[in-house]
C-alpha positions in Angstrom: 31.9 14.0 -103.7 34.5 11.4 -104.1 33.5 8.1 -102.4 36.4 6.4 -100.8 36.9 2.7 -100.4 36.3 3.1 -96.7 32.9 4.6 -97.4 31.8 1.6 -99.4 33.0 -0.7 -96.7 30.8 1.2 -94.1 27.8 1.1 -96.5 28.3 -2.7 -97.0 28.5 -3.3 -93.3 25.3 -1.3 -92.8 23.5 -3.3 -95.4 24.7 -6.6 -94.0 23.8 -5.5 -90.5 20.3 -4.5 -91.6 19.9 -7.9 -93.3 21.1 -9.7 -90.2 18.7 -7.7 -87.9 15.9 -8.4 -90.4 16.7 -12.1 -90.4 16.8 -12.2 -86.6 13.5 -10.4 -86.4 11.9 -13.0 -88.7 13.4 -15.8 -86.7 12.1 -14.3 -83.5 8.6 -14.3 -85.0 8.8 -18.1 -85.5 7.1 -19.7 -82.5 9.0 -22.0 -80.2 8.1 -25.7 -80.5 5.7 -27.1 -78.0 7.5 -28.4 -75.0 7.0 -31.0 -72.3 9.4 -30.9 -69.3 9.6 -32.7 -66.0 8.1 -30.7 -63.2 9.3 -32.8 -60.3 11.5 -30.5 -58.3 11.0 -27.9 -55.6 7.6 -29.1 -54.3 6.6 -28.8 -50.6 4.7 -31.4 -48.8 2.7 -31.9 -45.6 0.2 -34.6 -44.5 -2.6 -34.7 -42.0 -4.8 -37.5 -40.6 -7.7 -35.1 -40.6 -9.7 -34.0 -43.7 -9.2 -30.3 -44.4 -10.2 -27.6 -46.9 -7.8 -25.4 -48.8 -7.4 -22.7 -46.1 -6.9 -25.3 -43.3 -4.6 -27.4 -45.4 -2.3 -24.6 -46.5 -2.2 -23.4 -42.9 -0.7 -26.6 -41.7 2.8 -26.4 -40.3 5.8 -28.7 -40.9 6.0 -28.4 -44.7 9.1 -30.1 -46.1 10.8 -29.7 -49.5 10.4 -32.8 -51.6 11.1 -34.1 -55.1 8.7 -36.2 -57.1 8.0 -39.1 -57.4 7.0 -38.9 -53.7 5.3 -41.2 -51.3 3.3 -39.9 -48.3 5.1 -42.3 -45.9 8.3 -44.3 -45.9 6.9 -47.6 -44.7 8.5 -50.5 -43.0 9.6 -53.5 -45.0 6.5 -55.4 -43.8 3.7 -52.8 -43.8 1.4 -53.4 -40.8 -0.4 -50.0 -40.7 -0.2 -48.2 -44.1 -0.8 -44.5 -43.8 -4.0 -43.1 -45.1 -5.2 -39.5 -44.9 -4.8 -36.1 -46.5 -1.6 -35.2 -48.4 -0.9 -31.6 -49.5 1.6 -30.5 -52.1 2.4 -27.0 -53.2 4.8 -25.4 -55.7 5.5 -21.9 -56.9 5.1 -21.5 -60.7 6.9 -18.6 -62.2 5.4 -17.9 -65.7 8.0 -17.2 -68.4 7.2 -14.3 -70.7 7.3 -16.7 -73.7 4.2 -18.4 -72.3 2.0 -15.4 -73.0 -1.0 -16.2 -75.2 0.0 -19.9 -75.2 -1.8 -22.9 -73.7 -0.1 -24.1 -70.5 -0.8 -27.4 -68.8 0.3 -29.5 -65.9 0.0 -33.3 -66.4 0.1 -35.7 -63.4 1.0 -39.2 -64.5 -0.7 -40.5 -61.3 -1.7 -39.3 -57.9 -3.4 -41.4 -55.2 -6.4 -41.3 -55.0 -8.9 -38.4 -55.0 -7.2 -35.2 -56.2 -8.1 -31.5 -56.1 -5.9 -28.9 -57.8 -5.9 -25.3 -56.8 -4.2 -22.4 -58.6 -3.8 -19.1 -57.0 -6.4 -20.0 -54.4 -9.0 -21.2 -57.0 -10.0 -24.8 -57.5 -9.4 -25.6 -61.2 -9.6 -29.4 -61.4 -10.4 -32.6 -59.6 -9.7 -36.2 -60.5 -10.7 -39.5 -59.0 -8.5 -42.6 -59.4 -4.9 -43.2 -58.4 -3.4 -44.9 -61.4 -4.0 -42.9 -64.6 -3.0 -39.5 -65.8 -4.9 -36.2 -65.6 -4.1 -32.9 -67.2 -4.9 -29.4 -65.7 -5.2 -26.3 -67.8 -3.4 -23.3 -66.2 -3.7 -20.9 -69.2 -6.5 -18.6 -68.1 -5.3 -18.4 -64.5 -1.6 -17.6 -65.0 -0.1 -14.5 -63.6 3.0 -13.0 -65.2 3.8 -10.3 -62.7 4.2 -12.5 -59.7 4.8 -16.2 -58.8 1.7 -18.5 -59.0 0.9 -21.0 -56.3 -0.1 -24.5 -57.3 -1.6 -26.6 -54.6 -2.6 -30.3 -54.8 -4.7 -32.0 -52.2 -4.8 -35.8 -52.2 -6.9 -38.2 -50.2 -5.8 -41.9 -50.3 -8.5 -43.2 -48.0 -10.8 -46.1 -49.0 -13.2 -45.1 -51.8 -16.5 -46.9 -52.5 -16.5 -45.2 -55.9 -13.0 -46.3 -57.2 -12.9 -49.5 -55.2 -11.6 -52.1 -54.6 -12.1 -53.4 -51.1 -11.1 -51.3 -48.1 -7.4 -51.6 -47.3 -8.1 -53.7 -44.2 -9.6 -56.4 -46.5 -7.4 -55.8 -49.5 -4.8 -58.3 -50.7 -2.4 -55.5 -51.8 -1.5 -52.0 -50.8 -2.4 -48.8 -52.6 0.0 -46.3 -50.9 -0.3 -42.6 -51.5 1.3 -39.4 -52.9 2.2 -37.9 -56.2 4.1 -41.0 -56.9 4.7 -40.7 -60.7 6.1 -37.9 -62.8 4.5 -34.5 -63.3 5.1 -32.5 -66.5 4.8 -28.9 -67.5 3.5 -28.6 -71.0 3.6 -25.4 -73.0 1.9 -25.5 -76.4 1.4 -23.0 -79.3 -2.1 -22.0 -80.1 -2.2 -24.8 -82.7 -1.4 -28.1 -81.0 -1.8 -31.8 -80.7 -4.3 -32.6 -78.0 -3.8 -34.9 -75.0 -5.5 -38.3 -75.7 -6.9 -38.7 -72.1 -7.7 -35.0 -71.5 -9.6 -34.7 -74.8 -12.0 -37.4 -73.7 -12.9 -38.3 -77.2 -14.0 -41.8 -78.2 -11.2 -43.4 -80.3 -9.7 -40.0 -80.6 -7.5 -37.3 -79.1 -3.8 -37.1 -79.4 -2.1 -39.5 -81.8 -3.7 -42.9 -82.5 -1.7 -45.4 -84.6 -3.3 -48.6 -86.0 -2.2 -51.2 -88.5 -5.1 -52.1 -90.9 -2.8 -54.4 -92.9 0.2 -56.4 -91.8 1.9 -58.8 -94.1 5.5 -59.8 -94.7 5.6 -57.7 -97.9 3.8 -54.6 -96.6 2.4 -53.0 -93.5 -0.1 -50.2 -93.5 0.4 -47.7 -90.7 -2.6 -45.5 -90.2 -2.1 -42.3 -88.1 -4.9 -40.2 -86.8 -3.9 -36.9 -85.2 -6.2 -34.6 -83.3 -5.4 -30.9 -83.6 -6.8 -28.0 -81.6 -6.8 -24.4 -82.7 -7.2 -22.4 -79.5 -6.6 -19.0 -81.1 -9.1 -16.4 -82.3 -7.8 -16.7 -85.8 -8.4 -19.3 -88.5 -5.3 -21.4 -89.2 -3.8 -22.9 -92.3 -2.4 -26.2 -91.1 -0.7 -29.3 -92.5 1.0 -32.4 -91.1 4.1 -34.3 -91.9 4.5 -37.9 -90.7 7.9 -39.5 -90.8 8.6 -43.1 -89.9 12.1 -43.6 -88.7 14.1 -46.8 -88.1 16.8 -45.5 -85.9 18.4 -42.7 -88.0 17.0 -44.1 -91.3 13.9 -42.5 -92.9 11.6 -45.4 -93.9 8.7 -43.5 -95.3 7.2 -40.0 -95.2 3.8 -38.5 -95.9 2.4 -35.0 -95.9 -1.1 -33.6 -95.9 -2.4 -30.8 -98.1 -2.9 -27.5 -96.4 -6.3 -27.1 -94.8 -8.2 -24.5 -92.9 -9.0 -24.9 -89.2 -11.5 -22.5 -87.8 -11.0 -20.6 -84.6 -11.6 -22.4 -81.3 -12.1 -25.7 -83.1 -10.6 -29.2 -83.3 -10.1 -31.6 -86.2 -8.8 -35.1 -86.9 -6.2 -35.5 -89.7 -5.5 -39.0 -90.9 -2.5 -40.2 -92.9 -1.4 -43.6 -94.1 2.1 -44.8 -94.4 3.0 -47.9 -96.3 6.0 -49.8 -95.0 7.7 -52.3 -97.4 9.1 -55.5 -95.8 8.4 -54.4 -92.2 10.6 -55.5 -89.3 8.0 -56.9 -87.0 7.8 -56.5 -83.2 7.6 -59.7 -81.2 8.8 -60.9 -77.7 12.0 -62.3 -79.3 12.5 -59.3 -81.7 11.1 -56.2 -80.0 11.8 -53.9 -83.0 10.5 -50.4 -82.6 10.1 -47.6 -85.1 9.8 -43.9 -84.3 6.9 -42.0 -85.7 7.7 -38.3 -86.0 4.6 -36.1 -86.2 5.2 -32.5 -87.3 2.5 -29.9 -87.1 2.8 -26.7 -89.3 1.0 -23.5 -88.7 1.4 -21.9 -92.2 5.1 -22.3 -92.9 6.0 -22.6 -89.2 6.8 -25.8 -87.5 4.9 -25.5 -84.1 5.1 -29.0 -82.7 7.1 -32.2 -83.2 6.1 -35.3 -81.3 7.8 -38.7 -81.3 5.8 -41.9 -80.8 7.6 -45.3 -80.6 5.6 -48.0 -82.3 6.0 -51.7 -83.1 4.5 -53.2 -86.2 2.9 -56.5 -85.2 -0.3 -58.6 -85.5 -2.0 -60.6 -82.7 -4.5 -63.1 -84.1 -6.3 -66.1 -82.5 -6.9 -69.2 -84.5 -10.1 -71.1 -84.7 -8.8 -73.4 -81.9 -8.0 -70.3 -79.8 -4.2 -70.4 -80.2 -2.2 -67.1 -80.5 -0.4 -66.2 -83.6 2.1 -63.3 -83.3 2.9 -62.2 -86.9 1.7 -65.5 -88.1 3.8 -67.6 -85.8 2.1 -69.8 -83.1 3.2 -68.5 -79.8 2.7 -69.7 -76.2 3.2 -66.9 -73.7 5.0 -67.9 -70.5 4.2 -65.2 -68.1 3.9 -63.7 -64.7 1.7 -61.3 -62.7 3.2 -58.4 -60.9 2.5 -55.7 -58.3 4.4 -52.5 -58.9 5.3 -52.0 -55.2 8.8 -51.5 -54.0 9.8 -51.8 -50.4 9.7 -48.7 -48.2 8.7 -46.2 -51.0 5.5 -48.2 -52.1 4.5 -46.9 -55.5 7.0 -44.0 -55.6 9.5 -45.6 -57.9 11.6 -44.1 -60.6 11.4 -44.7 -64.4 14.7 -46.5 -64.2 13.5 -48.7 -61.4 10.5 -49.7 -63.4 12.8 -50.5 -66.4 14.9 -52.7 -64.1 11.8 -54.6 -63.1 11.0 -55.3 -66.7 14.6 -56.5 -67.3 14.3 -58.9 -64.3 11.2 -60.4 -65.8 12.8 -60.9 -69.2 15.9 -62.3 -67.5 13.7 -64.7 -65.6 12.5 -66.1 -68.9 9.1 -64.4 -69.1 7.6 -63.0 -72.3 4.2 -61.9 -70.9 3.1 -59.9 -67.9 -0.4 -59.5 -66.5 -0.4 -56.0 -65.0 -2.4 -56.9 -61.9 -4.6 -55.4 -60.8 -4.4 -51.8 -62.0 -2.7 -49.6 -64.7 1.1 -49.6 -64.3 3.5 -46.8 -65.0 4.2 -45.3 -68.4 7.9 -46.1 -67.8 7.1 -49.8 -67.4 4.9 -49.8 -70.6 7.9 -48.3 -72.5 10.2 -50.9 -71.1 7.9 -53.7 -72.1 7.9 -52.3 -75.7 11.7 -52.1 -75.7 12.4 -55.5 -74.1 9.7 -57.6 -75.6 7.1 -58.2 -72.9 3.5 -58.9 -74.1 1.1 -57.2 -71.7 -2.4 -57.7 -70.4 -3.4 -54.1 -69.4 -5.8 -53.9 -66.5 -8.1 -51.5 -64.7 -8.2 -51.4 -61.0 -10.3 -54.2 -59.5 -10.2 -56.9 -56.9 -13.1 -58.8 -55.3 -15.3 -55.8 -55.3 -18.4 -54.8 -57.4 -21.1 -52.3 -56.7 -24.5 -51.5 -58.2 -23.8 -47.8 -57.5 -24.0 -45.9 -60.8 -21.1 -43.7 -59.7 -18.9 -46.8 -59.2 -19.8 -48.2 -62.6 -19.3 -44.9 -64.3 -15.8 -44.6 -62.7 -14.8 -48.1 -64.0 -16.1 -47.3 -67.4 -14.2 -44.1 -67.6 -11.1 -45.8 -66.3 -11.4 -48.3 -69.1 -11.5 -45.5 -71.7 -8.6 -43.6 -70.1 -6.5 -46.7 -69.9 -6.9 -47.5 -73.6 -6.3 -43.8 -74.6 -3.1 -43.8 -72.6 -1.7 -47.1 -73.8 -3.2 -47.8 -77.2 0.0 -47.1 -79.1 2.1 -49.5 -77.1 3.3 -52.5 -79.2 3.3 -54.6 -76.1 -0.4 -54.5 -75.3 -2.2 -57.7 -76.4 -5.6 -57.2 -74.6 -7.5 -54.9 -72.3 -8.6 -56.3 -69.0 -11.5 -54.0 -68.4 -12.8 -56.4 -65.8 -13.0 -56.4 -62.1 -10.6 -59.2 -61.0 -12.3 -62.0 -59.1 -15.5 -60.0 -58.8 -18.9 -61.1 -59.9 -20.2 -58.6 -62.4 -23.7 -58.2 -64.0 -24.0 -59.0 -67.6 -25.1 -55.4 -68.5 -22.0 -54.1 -66.8 -19.8 -56.5 -68.7 -21.5 -55.5 -71.9 -20.8 -51.9 -71.2 -17.0 -52.6 -70.7 -16.6 -54.8 -73.7 -18.4 -52.3 -75.8 -16.0 -49.5 -74.6 -13.0 -51.6 -75.6 -14.1 -51.9 -79.2 -15.4 -48.3 -79.3 -12.1 -46.9 -78.1 -10.0 -49.2 -80.3 -12.1 -49.9 -83.4 -10.9 -52.4 -86.0 -9.8 -56.0 -86.1 -7.6 -58.0 -83.7 -8.6 -56.0 -80.7 -9.4 -58.0 -77.5 -11.1 -57.5 -74.3 -10.3 -59.9 -71.4 -12.2 -60.8 -68.3 -12.3 -63.4 -65.6 -16.0 -64.2 -66.4 -16.5 -66.2 -69.6 -19.5 -64.2 -70.6 -19.0 -61.3 -73.0 -15.2 -61.0 -73.1 -13.0 -61.9 -76.1 -10.5 -63.6 -73.9 -11.4 -65.7 -70.8 -9.2 -65.4 -67.8 -9.3 -68.2 -65.3 -7.0 -68.9 -62.4 -5.8 -72.5 -62.0 -7.1 -72.8 -58.4 -10.6 -71.8 -59.6 -10.7 -74.5 -62.3 -9.8 -77.3 -59.9 -13.5 -77.8 -59.3 -15.3 -76.4 -62.3 -12.9 -76.3 -65.3 -14.5 -76.9 -68.6 -13.2 -76.5 -72.1 -13.5 -72.9 -73.1 -15.2 -71.6 -76.3 -12.8 -68.7 -76.7 -9.1 -67.8 -76.2 -8.2 -69.0 -72.7 -5.6 -67.5 -70.4 -4.5 -69.2 -67.1 -4.4 -65.8 -65.4 -2.9 -67.0 -62.1 -1.5 -70.3 -60.9 1.0 -71.9 -58.6 0.2 -70.1 -55.3 -3.3 -70.3 -53.9 -3.9 -73.9 -54.8 -0.8 -74.9 -52.9 -1.9 -72.8 -49.9 -5.6 -72.9 -49.1 -6.8 -75.3 -51.8 -10.5 -74.9 -51.9 -11.0 -71.6 -50.1 -12.3 -70.1 -53.3 -12.1 -66.3 -53.5 -12.1 -65.7 -49.8 -8.5 -65.1 -48.7 -9.5 -65.3 -45.0 -11.0 -68.8 -45.3 -8.3 -70.9 -43.7 -10.0 -74.3 -43.9 -7.9 -76.8 -45.9 -4.8 -74.8 -45.3 -1.8 -76.8 -46.5 1.3 -77.4 -44.3 3.8 -74.6 -44.4 6.4 -76.7 -46.0 4.1 -77.7 -48.9 3.2 -74.1 -49.7 4.4 -71.9 -52.6 4.6 -69.0 -50.2 8.3 -69.2 -49.2 10.5 -66.3 -48.2 14.0 -66.2 -49.6 15.4 -67.0 -46.2 13.2 -70.0 -45.6 16.0 -72.3 -46.8 16.8 -74.8 -49.4 14.1 -77.4 -48.7 11.2 -74.9 -48.8 12.5 -73.0 -51.8 12.8 -76.3 -53.7 9.2 -77.0 -52.7 8.1 -73.8 -54.2 9.9 -74.6 -57.4 8.3 -78.1 -57.4 4.8 -76.6 -57.0 5.5 -74.2 -59.9 6.8 -77.0 -62.1 3.8 -79.2 -61.4 1.3 -76.4 -62.1 3.1 -75.1 -65.2 3.3 -78.6 -66.7 -0.3 -79.2 -65.9 -1.4 -75.9 -67.6 0.4 -77.1 -70.7 -1.0 -80.6 -70.5 -4.6 -80.0 -69.4 -5.7 -76.7 -70.9 -6.0 -75.2 -74.4 -4.5 -72.0 -73.0 -2.4 -69.7 -75.2 -0.6 -68.4 -72.1 -0.2 -68.7 -68.4 0.8 -66.3 -65.7 2.4 -67.3 -62.4 1.4 -65.6 -59.3 3.6 -63.6 -58.7 6.9 -62.0 -59.7 7.9 -60.2 -56.5 6.8 -60.7 -52.9 4.6 -57.9 -51.8 2.7 -56.4 -48.9 -1.1 -56.7 -48.4 -3.4 -54.6 -46.4 -5.4 -57.3 -44.7 -2.4 -59.3 -43.4 0.6 -58.2 -41.4 3.1 -60.2 -43.4 4.5 -60.5 -46.9 2.8 -62.5 -49.6 5.8 -64.6 -50.4 5.0 -66.6 -53.5 7.2 -64.4 -55.6 10.0 -65.9 -57.7 12.0 -62.9 -56.3 11.9 -61.4 -52.9 10.4 -58.0 -52.4 13.8 -56.5 -52.6 14.4 -58.3 -56.0 16.6 -61.2 -55.1 16.0 -64.5 -57.0 14.6 -67.7 -55.5 15.2 -71.1 -57.0 11.9 -70.8 -58.9 13.3 -67.8 -60.8 15.9 -70.2 -62.4 13.3 -72.8 -63.2 11.5 -70.2 -65.4 14.8 -69.0 -66.8 15.6 -72.6 -67.9 12.3 -72.7 -69.9 13.5 -70.0 -72.3 14.9 -71.2 -75.6 18.7 -71.4 -75.6 18.9 -69.5 -78.9 17.2 -66.4 -77.6 19.9 -63.9 -76.8 19.9 -60.2 -75.9 22.4 -57.6 -74.8 19.7 -56.1 -72.5 19.1 -58.9 -70.1 20.5 -62.3 -69.1 19.8 -64.8 -71.9 21.2 -67.6 -73.9 22.4 -70.9 -72.4 22.1 -71.2 -68.6 22.6 -73.7 -65.8 21.9 -73.3 -62.1 22.4 -75.6 -59.1 19.5 -75.3 -56.7 21.4 -76.2 -53.6 23.3 -74.6 -50.7 25.5 -77.7 -50.6 25.9 -78.2 -46.9 25.3 -81.1 -44.5 21.5 -80.3 -44.5 21.2 -80.2 -48.2 19.2 -82.9 -50.1 21.4 -85.4 -51.9 19.0 -85.3 -54.8 20.6 -82.3 -56.3 18.3 -80.4 -58.7 19.8 -78.4 -61.6 18.0 -76.1 -63.9 19.2 -75.7 -67.5 18.0 -75.1 -71.0 20.8 -77.2 -72.5 20.6 -80.8 -73.8 22.7 -82.4 -71.1 24.3 -81.4 -67.8 27.4 -82.9 -66.1 27.8 -82.5 -62.3 31.2 -82.4 -60.6 31.9 -82.7 -56.9 35.3 -81.4 -55.9 36.5 -81.9 -59.4 35.2 -85.5 -59.8 32.5 -86.1 -62.4 29.3 -87.5 -61.0 28.0 -88.2 -64.5 26.4 -86.5 -67.5 22.6 -86.6 -67.6 19.7 -85.8 -69.8 16.7 -84.0 -68.3 14.3 -85.7 -65.9 11.3 -87.6 -67.3 8.3 -88.0 -65.0 4.7 -87.0 -64.7 5.6 -83.4 -64.0 7.9 -83.0 -67.0 5.7 -84.2 -69.9 5.1 -80.8 -71.4 8.1 -78.7 -70.3 10.5 -77.4 -72.8 13.4 -78.0 -70.5 12.8 -80.2 -67.5 15.2 -80.0 -64.5 18.1 -82.4 -64.1 18.2 -84.4 -60.8 21.5 -85.9 -59.7 21.4 -88.6 -57.0 24.6 -87.9 -55.0 25.7 -90.8 -52.8 27.0 -88.8 -49.9 27.7 -85.3 -48.8 31.3 -84.0 -49.0 32.1 -80.5 -48.2 33.5 -78.5 -51.1 32.4 -77.4 -54.6 29.6 -78.6 -56.8 30.0 -77.5 -60.4 27.4 -78.0 -63.2 28.4 -77.9 -66.8 25.7 -77.6 -69.5 26.2 -79.0 -73.0 24.7 -78.7 -76.4 26.0 -81.7 -78.3 29.6 -82.1 -77.1 30.1 -78.3 -76.5 30.1 -76.9 -73.0 27.9 -73.8 -73.1 27.5 -72.7 -69.5 28.5 -73.6 -66.0 27.6 -72.8 -62.4 29.3 -73.5 -59.1 28.2 -73.6 -55.5 30.4 -74.3 -52.5 30.0 -75.3 -48.9 30.3 -72.1 -47.0 32.3 -71.5 -43.9 31.6 -69.0 -41.2 30.9 -65.5 -42.6 33.9 -63.2 -42.2 33.5 -60.3 -44.7 31.0 -58.2 -46.6 31.0 -57.7 -50.4 28.9 -54.8 -51.7 27.5 -54.5 -55.2 25.1 -52.1 -56.9 22.1 -53.9 -58.6 21.9 -51.9 -61.8 19.8 -54.7 -63.6 20.3 -53.3 -67.1 20.1 -49.6 -66.3 22.9 -47.6 -64.6 21.9 -45.4 -61.7 20.4 -42.1 -63.0 21.3 -38.8 -61.5 18.9 -35.8 -61.0 15.6 -37.8 -61.3 15.3 -39.4 -57.8 16.3 -42.8 -59.1 16.3 -45.7 -56.6 18.6 -48.7 -56.7 19.4 -51.7 -54.4 22.8 -52.1 -53.0 23.6 -55.7 -51.9 25.8 -56.6 -49.0 26.7 -60.2 -49.4 28.1 -62.2 -46.5 31.2 -64.2 -47.6 33.4 -66.7 -45.8 37.2 -66.4 -45.6 37.7 -67.9 -49.1 35.0 -65.7 -50.7 32.1 -68.2 -50.8 28.6 -66.8 -50.3 27.0 -67.8 -47.0 23.2 -68.3 -46.5 23.0 -66.7 -43.0 19.7 -65.1 -42.0 19.2 -62.3 -39.4 22.8 -61.0 -39.4 22.4 -57.3 -38.6 24.2 -55.2 -41.3 24.5 -51.4 -40.8 24.6 -49.2 -43.9 25.9 -45.7 -44.2 26.4 -43.4 -47.3 28.8 -40.8 -48.5 28.3 -38.2 -51.2 25.1 -37.4 -53.2 23.1 -40.5 -52.3 20.6 -41.1 -49.6 19.7 -44.2 -47.6 15.9 -44.9 -47.8 15.8 -48.2 -46.0 16.6 -48.4 -42.3 20.2 -48.1 -41.2 20.2 -51.7 -40.0 19.0 -54.5 -42.3 19.0 -58.1 -41.3 20.5 -60.5 -43.9 18.2 -62.8 -45.9 19.9 -65.9 -47.4 23.2 -64.3 -46.8 22.4 -60.9 -48.3 21.3 -57.6 -46.8 19.7 -55.2 -49.3 19.7 -51.5 -48.8 17.5 -49.2 -51.0 19.4 -46.1 -52.1 18.2 -42.8 -53.6 20.4 -41.2 -56.2 21.0 -37.5 -56.0 22.0 -34.9 -58.6 25.6 -36.3 -58.8 27.3 -39.6 -57.9 30.8 -38.0 -57.8 32.4 -39.3 -54.6 29.2 -41.2 -53.7 29.6 -44.5 -51.9 27.7 -47.0 -49.7 29.5 -48.6 -46.7 28.2 -51.7 -44.8 29.4 -53.1 -41.5 28.4 -56.1 -39.4 29.7 -57.5 -36.1 32.9 -59.5 -36.5 32.9 -59.1 -40.3 35.3 -57.1 -42.5 33.3 -54.0 -43.7 32.5 -53.5 -47.3 32.2 -50.4 -49.5 31.0 -49.7 -53.1 31.3 -46.5 -55.1 29.0 -45.2 -57.8 
């Protein structure tokens, strides 16, 4: 039969189609990559003051739809009766068909404090401790023919096993809820384990170390823990790529090896990096390690780990070298609390706090007194904050074996979670301000070096015995300071010694209480005189630390004002208010940063700030903070002279002492400070005598990170009181009413009183900011509005 051209076309199409179908079939057989997705939406929540079992808890009425992160109670600005009790969360989990025969997990980044997890009515997990992650395996309990019910029961009441003190005696608050992210994790049957869940000494997950760090070469050692959960033997190999942005720096592959069914193995690879770009506080350079796992020829998992190549070494005289350079770390302590929402912040909000710390001139943060969020750890890596990473502890120790086992496990889990962060200098596996037995200290320091074997790994504790680094607060050493025999960190200073002097560790001992106007505990609205006193105290203490101790770092107490369980007021020694507005002392620290340090991620470089309201009550000894060589002060355009920094007993060791100008008489108008390096003006700042407030100006405090949609971000919106000519006023207790429009929500009360001329509202960002706005009104003032 004669074959036509049309016939050949049909045959060709058939062959091509067959090939296409075959190719699609082969593609369908290739497994999807392991995935990790946020699991924060569509939860339901109810709370109860009474303890309850699963049946009673799920029978409670009044469930509300919530999104994580979530707090059990929106508290008042000053928390006088923090909620404690039982919190219940539930969520329907619809299993996708693609999950069949695959390991499926839920990871909770944190939940306060004792957790039970139920799945389809069966208890499948429990966890104790409110600051570290735990992972729950759903695989064997998943139903594919109907929705599954996930229920989480939390109890945030006081615990003698986790410590620390009961809330009524505690100097900070612990709040409640599933207050950090939750993730749904779907793996293939060959996968990288979770470092915390695997519970393996110095193992699990991906563990990156740096056996050799020199200017010419750095050795990056990567240990990856793999699990074969299938009933078949696997042929596996790994590929490790080190990326610098989009550039491949070095790549290494393993040989194919067999992994037996239902087994686990560690695979180590070494990468040699020529002329590495080091991580440091001034140059926080990060590489991305890309780990690829192959099951035969199939790529089944790809995981990115940000790392910084750096080396922390202490000299024989206990000074710190970062990448061979002697470095003094100027730092601060912080509590992670935000107003109203407590611990339930957003990743972006935690990043903004890190930006505020760098902008304030700090290069080091003590994470007091518990593990902080993964988002903050990431931000510290990116921005260049050296961290002292801590377990939960405060003025509480117990001989109970259960308590000691809990702290020991917490130490292990902390290191497993955070060991790959470039920012972590040392591990504070120590109970802050708590007497501990020597055997207990021995157990904790041993754990640090078991979990992170190798050189240049440091434990830190507030008792000199046992630890690699000795933490000592300045107020403690007023009576018993002696030259240390190991690296020394002034862990806290500038607050308690200016408050209760010799009260020791008992925060309720009020003998020797200093006069209020001499204290470092000053609210933002306490006025110029008291804010200057706080800055003077800090200057004296910081200068003394530099003069009188061989410390490699000091950490001021504290970055932000915060609530405390035992006292119905704010602890107000922060360099910023609880709603993140700067006090004068913020600018003192900012002036201590080197003028050459510049970043596009936070305020940096040359600065000058006039610490005055400049009104008839202002001191005529005008204090100016600057990191420049000289400052010239102008009053209403007339120069009052150009000066070098102050020189007195409290400036002897400061990098950049303040400038004090003796002004002869007050004249209403404008003060302007101009900072100079040589003859070049590099920065200026103005303050003006304010008239009566007449208008409101609204701004969104983005602090280095724009508001994020769809993730329950929180941001502050500032309503600043201005006079008729636009000068900021310093009025307190002016009631400002806030309202919102569009996809944003007001978390703080509708009415907020001004503090130093500003009322701050806390706003939750929804799924979209299109058309969103915040409006503020106050009696006799022109209203203000800001759009997102």
